[in-house]
C-alpha positions in Angstrom: 104.9 34.1 -89.2 102.8 35.8 -86.4 101.0 39.1 -86.1 100.4 40.9 -82.8 98.7 44.2 -81.8 99.8 46.0 -78.8 98.3 49.1 -77.2 100.9 51.0 -75.0 99.9 54.4 -73.5 97.0 54.8 -75.9 99.3 54.2 -78.9 98.5 51.1 -81.1 101.4 49.0 -82.4 101.1 46.3 -85.2 104.0 43.8 -84.8 104.8 41.1 -87.4 107.4 38.5 -86.6 109.1 37.9 -90.0 111.7 35.2 -89.1 113.5 33.5 -86.2 116.9 31.9 -86.2 118.4 30.8 -82.9 118.2 33.8 -80.6 117.8 36.5 -83.4 114.2 37.6 -84.4 113.5 39.9 -87.4 110.2 41.8 -86.9 108.3 44.7 -88.3 106.6 47.3 -86.0 104.2 49.5 -87.9 106.0 48.8 -91.2 109.6 49.5 -89.8 111.9 46.5 -89.8 114.0 45.6 -86.6 116.3 42.8 -85.7 116.1 41.8 -82.1 118.8 39.7 -80.4 117.5 37.8 -77.3 119.8 37.3 -74.2 119.0 33.7 -73.9 118.4 31.2 -76.7 114.7 30.5 -77.2 113.9 26.9 -76.0 112.2 24.7 -78.6 109.9 21.9 -77.7 110.8 18.5 -78.7 108.3 15.9 -79.6 108.7 13.1 -77.1 109.9 9.8 -78.4 108.2 6.6 -77.4 110.9 3.9 -76.5 109.8 0.4 -76.1 111.9 -2.4 -74.9 111.9 -5.6 -77.1 109.1 -8.1 -76.4 110.2 -11.3 -74.7 107.1 -13.2 -75.5 106.9 -15.5 -78.5 104.3 -14.4 -81.2 100.7 -15.7 -80.8 99.9 -18.8 -82.9 96.8 -18.5 -85.1 95.2 -21.7 -83.7 96.6 -23.6 -80.8 95.9 -27.3 -80.8 96.9 -29.2 -77.9 96.4 -32.9 -77.2 96.6 -35.1 -74.1 97.6 -38.7 -73.6 94.0 -40.1 -74.4 94.3 -38.8 -77.9 91.8 -35.8 -77.6 92.8 -32.5 -78.9 91.3 -29.1 -78.6 91.2 -25.7 -80.4 91.7 -22.6 -78.2 91.0 -19.0 -79.1 94.1 -17.3 -80.3 92.8 -13.8 -79.2 89.7 -12.6 -77.4 86.7 -12.1 -79.7 83.1 -13.0 -80.5 82.0 -16.2 -82.3 80.4 -15.3 -85.7 79.7 -18.8 -87.1 80.4 -22.4 -86.3 80.8 -24.8 -89.3 81.2 -28.1 -87.4 78.9 -30.0 -84.8 79.5 -32.9 -82.5 80.2 -36.1 -84.5 81.3 -34.2 -87.7 84.5 -35.5 -89.4 86.8 -32.9 -90.8 90.1 -32.8 -92.7 93.2 -30.7 -92.4 92.6 -27.0 -93.5 88.8 -27.3 -93.1 87.0 -24.3 -91.7 85.9 -24.9 -88.1 84.6 -21.5 -87.1 84.8 -17.7 -87.7 86.0 -15.5 -84.7 85.6 -11.7 -85.0 88.4 -9.9 -83.1 89.1 -6.2 -83.4 86.6 -5.7 -86.2 88.3 -8.4 -88.3 87.0 -11.9 -89.1 89.5 -14.6 -88.4 88.9 -18.0 -90.0 89.9 -20.7 -87.6 90.9 -23.8 -89.6 91.9 -27.4 -88.6 95.7 -28.1 -88.3 94.9 -31.9 -88.6 92.1 -34.2 -89.5 89.7 -35.5 -86.7 86.2 -36.0 -85.4 84.4 -33.4 -83.3 83.8 -34.6 -79.7 82.6 -31.2 -78.2 81.7 -27.7 -79.3 82.1 -25.4 -76.2 81.0 -22.2 -77.8 77.9 -20.7 -79.5 77.4 -18.1 -82.2 77.5 -14.6 -80.5 79.4 -15.8 -77.6 82.5 -13.8 -76.4 85.7 -15.8 -75.8 88.9 -15.0 -74.1 92.4 -15.8 -75.3 93.2 -19.4 -74.7 89.7 -20.6 -74.0 88.8 -24.0 -75.4 86.4 -23.7 -78.3 86.3 -27.1 -79.9 87.5 -30.6 -78.7 88.2 -33.4 -81.2 89.9 -36.8 -81.5 
């Protein structure tokens, strides 16, 4: 297991720990075997365990589309990130599952697709812009 060298009163001792069980240690001093019993049990270190309480929040939706009474809807950022590409512009008509934009978050590209068909009324982001979670990126009817 471990090797040690001690010098006591100008005498050199080579100590090799062979094994350890509870409070008994088998060792060799200059080639002679000894069994040593400790008075107290040797304390072992435990690896700490991370304990988390269950999350009370609902999982994040990929794309949140909210609409108000005037019939307008908006696409908000599901997580903070950077806009890599925008595939629509004001006045464009799109169908359900069409790619609207690509958002890079945590070194991964996230394709933001339409949940329903519509016509783009406003694009509130630009390529390279950083967005925060919940920020309105595209508005449509």
